[in-house]
C-alpha positions as CSV (number, residue, x, y, z in Angstrom):
1,M,0.0,0.0,0.0
2,T,1.4,3.4,-0.9
3,Q,1.6,6.3,1.5
4,K,-1.1,8.1,-0.5
5,N,-3.6,5.3,0.2
6,K,-2.8,5.5,4.0
7,T,-4.0,9.1,4.3
8,P,-7.7,9.4,5.5
9,K,-10.0,11.5,3.4
10,T,-11.5,14.1,5.7
11,K,-14.5,16.4,5.5
12,T,-15.6,19.1,7.9
13,L,-19.3,18.6,8.9
14,G,-19.7,21.7,11.0
15,E,-17.7,24.5,12.6
16,T,-18.1,27.4,15.1
17,S,-15.5,29.7,16.6
18,N,-14.7,27.1,19.3
19,F,-15.9,23.7,18.0
20,I,-15.5,21.6,14.9
21,V,-16.9,18.2,13.8
22,W,-15.2,16.4,11.0
23,Q,-15.4,13.0,9.4
24,A,-12.6,10.7,8.2
25,E,-12.8,7.9,5.7
26,E,-10.0,5.7,7.0
27,P,-7.8,3.6,4.7
28,D,-9.4,0.4,6.1
29,G,-12.8,1.6,5.0
30,E,-14.0,2.6,8.4
31,T,-15.7,6.0,8.8
32,T,-14.8,7.9,12.0
33,Y,-16.2,11.1,13.4
34,H,-14.2,13.7,15.5
35,L,-15.7,16.3,17.8
36,E,-13.2,19.0,18.8
37,L,-14.2,21.1,21.8
38,N,-11.4,23.6,22.3
39,N,-8.4,21.4,23.3
40,L,-10.4,18.2,23.8
41,T,-11.1,15.8,20.9
42,V,-13.7,13.0,21.1
43,H,-13.4,10.2,18.5
44,F,-16.4,8.1,17.4
45,F,-16.8,5.1,15.2
46,K,-19.9,5.3,13.0
47,E,-22.2,3.4,15.4
48,E,-21.1,5.5,18.3
49,W,-21.6,8.7,16.3
50,Q,-25.2,7.7,15.4
51,E,-25.9,7.1,19.1
52,F,-24.4,10.5,20.0
53,L,-26.6,12.2,17.5
54,E,-29.6,10.5,19.0
55,L,-28.5,11.8,22.4
56,T,-28.1,15.4,21.1
57,K,-31.6,15.2,19.6
58,L,-33.0,14.2,23.0
59,L,-31.2,17.1,24.7
60,T,-32.8,19.5,22.1
61,I,-36.3,18.1,22.6
62,N,-36.0,18.4,26.4
63,E,-34.7,21.9,26.4
């Protein structure tokens, strides 16, 4: 495998002045999601990301 094939393809999904969410298509075919909150980054696999999105919807509904 060449070095070019080892680099994940990334895409920014959303960004504010303090936070960013981005997605990476990993070389092994796995999709990962990354939530950067200032100096903290939380990494999710696809299934975990879906569950996190469900949680944030519940928070919005209960607000």
